Residue, then its C-alpha position, 0 to 999 in steps of 0.5 A: m289230516e281230515f282234509l285229505a278226504k277231499t282227494m275223493n274229488l279227484k278220483e275220476e280225474v286221476v283215472n282219466l289222467r292215467r288213461w290218457l297217459h296209458q294210451h300215449p306211451e313213449p320210450g325214455f327221453e322221447e316222452y314229448e307228448t307226455s311232457k306236453f300233457i304234463k305242462d298243459f295240466l300244470e298251466e291249467n292249474n296255475i302251477s309253475y314249472r320248468e323243463c329239464t333234461k330233455t323231456g323232464v319237467l320240474a314243477e313247484i308250489d311255494t306257499k310263501r310260508e316258512g317250512k321245508t322243501i319236499a320233493l315228490r317224484a314220478d317216472i314218465d316213460a314206457l316200455p317197448i312192449l306190444e300191449a295185449n289188453d283189450v281195453p278202451y284205453k289201450s295203447k295207441n302207440e303200437g309197440y309201446m306200453h305202460a307195462c310198469g305203471h308209470d302212467s299211474h305214477t305220473a297221474v298220481l303226482l299231477a293230481t297231488a300237485k292240483f290237490i296241494k295247490e287247491n289246499i295251499d292254505k293247509y301247507s307251509g314251505k315248498v313242494k317240488f314235483i319231479f316228472q322224470p324221463a327214462e327210468e326204464s332206459p339206463p343210464g336213466g333220467a334221474k342222474p341228469m335231472i339231479e345234475d340239472g339242479v332239481l334237488c337244489g334246496v330240497d330237504y327230503i324226497y319221496g317216491l312210489h311204485c304201483s304194485p300188483d301184488i298188494e291190495v288196494g288201500k294198502i302200501a308196503v315199506i321196508d327199511g334200508p335196501m329196497m331195490a338192487a344195483a342193476d349192473r351189466i357184464e359183457i364178456k368176449i372169449i377169444g379162442k382159435g377157430g377151426h373145423g369141428a372134426s379137429p377140435h385139438q387144432t382149435i381153442d374152442p370158445v363155446v366150451i370155455a363160455s360154458q365153463v365161465v357161465n357155470n363158474l360165475q355161479i360159484i360167486i353166489s353160492r360160495n363167495l358171498n354170505p348166503q344172507d347177502a342177496a345177489v344174482i348173476s344171470i347171463g341172458k345172452i350167448e352169441g357165437g358161431f356160424r355153422f354146425n361143423v365150424i368151431a368159432p373163433e370167439v363167443s360173447l356173453d351178456g348178462t346182468v348183475r344184481t346186488l343190494l349192498f355197495e360192498t357186495r357189489d364191489a366184491v362181486k365185480q372183482r370176483i367176476e374178473q378173477i374167475v373169467k380170466s382164470t377160466v379162460a387162461a386155463h384153456d390158453a384163450d384170451c378175453e375182454i371184460k366190460y363191467t358197466n355200473g347201472y343204477p346203484p342200490l336203492i337204500n331207504h333212509n329209515e327215519h323216512v320209512d318211519i314217516i311213511r309208516a306213520v302217515g300211512g297208519s294215520i290215513l289208511g290204518q295201521d293194518n294197511v301198512v305192510e312190511l315187505p319181507y325182503a328187498s327186490l332185485g329189480g333196479e330203480d333209479f330213484s336210488y340216485f335221489v336218496e343217495k343225495i338227500p334223505g328220503a324213502f320209496f314205498r309201494l302202492g297197492i293196485k291189485l285187481e280183484d275181478k280178473e287175473q292179475y298179470p305182473l309188471h312188464n307183462a303185455k297184459f299188465d293192468m291195474n285196479e284204478e281204485g288204488l290211485e286215490y290212495g297214492i294222492k293221499m299218501f303224497a299229500g299226507l307226506v308233505y303235510s307231515h313235514n309242512g302242515l299247518k295245524 
């Protein structure tokens, strides 16, 4: 794959693409400028595409030679965060920021499309480039794009996410579960309000809510195998309106994260049992709403092996890092690998010369030297299936 050294010619361009995207962040399903930018770039490089799922774009390169159809995916949306960086490419859309690095994913995929188009004589088969909206906005953009047919005829799919914890020139992989199911639990506890000085005449939902929050943690500590990672976090409690009044009801809102489908089902069932029994012990009532978010992202091991092999060939074996454990963050790339074989990996973009802030932080930034390695990996993965020797 020596010809991949030519990606060096796109080094400046991919940085410029990323910086334009960084300056124009847009929320999920409102990525109109971003979508236009993508389509304009594809047209300039004579790459065919179609619009799908409101602001999504599906591009395709057909070599006219027999081979597999490989899909590559990038997410294009930003977060509702006010950027705190003082850089020339700072967000111009106040209140929104590419704090999760989707600008880099999109830039890498655009540059990869250009590279493969320019080196089409090295490839066979077809390549589809999925520019997906709304990864940060559940229920997300992946599922409707699949319903719109973006995976029709696709044999395998790959995706990446930039990682501020990994050095430039390295990638990170893991077999099997890589990211968690990201579900939501909403609980309303219905008691009986009254005067704070006469609690015996009430059914206090604040006290009950406190017990519910504590009792839910029993699921994690006592109902699950300690090696099955899971999290239940109540992020919001709302109720009451005055210091000396016992409110009639309290609402809880939280997230549930699990790595395995069977764990997800077990936790969901146990939450309902614990909430209902805790509330019933106080003669109160409750309403429970459990919303399935993104499913767990479970890599296909044979395609993780392909990523390892391509990474070892291009970057060197020492630069292919094994992740020690899965993340409990969510990612709707999971829908793609539910449908067809494929895998997801992390791309190193760790800063060397200044403090590195984490993803979703208002001061997040990246080492743009890492972008070229994303192009190399994507182009190399396609070549591993469809390369002409």
